[in-house]
C-alpha positions in Angstrom: 13.6 -1.8 29.4 12.4 1.9 28.5 9.3 2.5 26.5 10.9 3.9 23.5 13.6 1.0 23.4 10.5 -1.4 23.6 8.9 0.5 20.5 12.4 0.8 18.6 12.7 -3.5 19.3 9.2 -4.2 18.0 9.6 -1.8 15.0 13.0 -3.4 14.3 11.2 -6.9 14.7 8.2 -5.8 12.2 10.7 -4.4 9.9 12.6 -7.5 9.5 9.2 -9.4 8.4 8.3 -6.5 6.0 11.9 -6.6 4.9 11.6 -10.3 4.0 8.5 -10.2 2.4 9.4 -7.2 0.3 12.8 -9.0 -0.7 10.5 -12.4 -1.6 8.2 -9.8 -3.7 10.9 -8.3 -5.7 12.7 -11.6 -6.1 10.0 -13.4 -7.6 9.9 -16.2 -5.1 7.7 -17.7 -2.9 7.8 -17.2 0.9 8.6 -20.0 3.3 5.0 -20.9 4.5 3.5 -23.6 6.8 0.0 -22.7 6.3 0.1 -23.3 2.6 -1.7 -19.8 2.0 1.5 -17.4 1.6 2.1 -17.5 -1.9 -1.5 -17.1 -2.9 -2.0 -14.0 -0.4 1.4 -12.6 -1.7 0.1 -13.0 -5.4 -3.3 -11.5 -4.8 -4.3 -8.0 -6.0 -4.2 -7.0 -2.1 -0.4 -7.7 -1.9 0.1 -4.3 -3.6 -1.2 -0.8 -3.2 -0.9 1.5 -6.3 1.8 -1.0 -7.8 3.7 -0.8 -4.6 3.9 -3.9 -2.2 2.1 -3.2 0.9 5.4 -5.1 2.4 7.4 -2.3 1.3 4.8 0.2 2.7 5.0 -1.4 5.9 8.9 -1.9 6.1 8.8 2.3 5.5 6.1 2.2 8.4 8.3 0.4 10.7 11.4 2.7 10.0 9.4 5.8 10.7 8.1 4.3 14.2 11.6 3.6 14.4 13.2 7.1 14.0 10.3 8.4 16.3 11.5 5.9 19.0 14.9 7.5 18.8 13.6 11.3 19.4 12.0 12.7 22.8 9.0 15.0 23.0 5.4 14.8 22.1 5.8 15.5 18.4 7.4 12.3 17.7 5.4 10.4 19.8 2.1 11.8 17.9 3.9 10.7 14.8 4.7 7.4 15.9 1.1 6.7 17.2 -0.1 7.6 13.9 1.8 5.6 12.1 1.2 2.8 14.1 -2.4 3.0 14.6 -2.6 3.6 10.8 -0.5 0.6 10.3 -2.6 -1.4 12.2 -6.0 -0.5 11.0 -4.5 -1.4 7.7 -3.3 -4.8 8.8 -6.9 -5.3 10.1 -8.1 -4.5 6.6 -5.7 -7.2 5.1 -6.4 -9.8 7.5 -10.1 -9.2 6.4 -9.0 -9.6 2.8 -7.4 -12.9 3.6 -10.2 -14.3 5.4 -13.1 -13.2 3.1 -11.6 -12.7 -0.3 -8.6 -14.5 -0.8 -9.6 -17.6 1.2 -6.3 -18.0 2.3 -3.8 -17.5 5.7 -0.3 -16.2 5.4 1.6 -16.8 8.3 4.0 -13.7 7.9 1.0 -11.5 7.5 -0.8 -13.0 10.5 2.9 -12.4 12.7 2.9 -9.1 11.0 -0.9 -8.1 12.3 0.4 -8.9 15.7 3.7 -7.1 15.6 1.9 -4.0 14.6 -1.0 -4.2 17.2 1.7 -4.6 20.0 3.4 -1.6 18.3 0.3 0.6 18.1 -0.3 -0.2 21.9 3.1 0.7 22.9 2.8 3.9 20.7 -0.4 4.8 22.3 1.1 4.2 25.9 3.7 6.4 24.8 1.9 9.3 23.3 -0.3 9.3 26.9 3.0 9.5 28.8 5.1 11.7 26.8 5.7 15.2 28.2 
């Protein structure tokens, strides 16, 4: 599998998680959760940024990275890497918030953290290799 295809596949997976959490937010329902902390995390003040659900921001970010994976060149690689690295950094902050402030763990959020970390690593490799 080519690097750009791998990036696209991981971005689609992350987008699916973000789309699910966005849907849960706007439907005012609780996410399916085995950890018991998902609802608490999803209803915390950390779940929105300026009134926008962070899941929706994540969905947009995944779609941007997906779009950059469809385009060859250093410009697309740079944009994809910047968005993915920013997403990974923000996910790290939100993981800290779950552990230190909310005192609850959302399995969907932790799954997203893993996905965005892999995506950022792939995008960095692409950035280093792209002509």
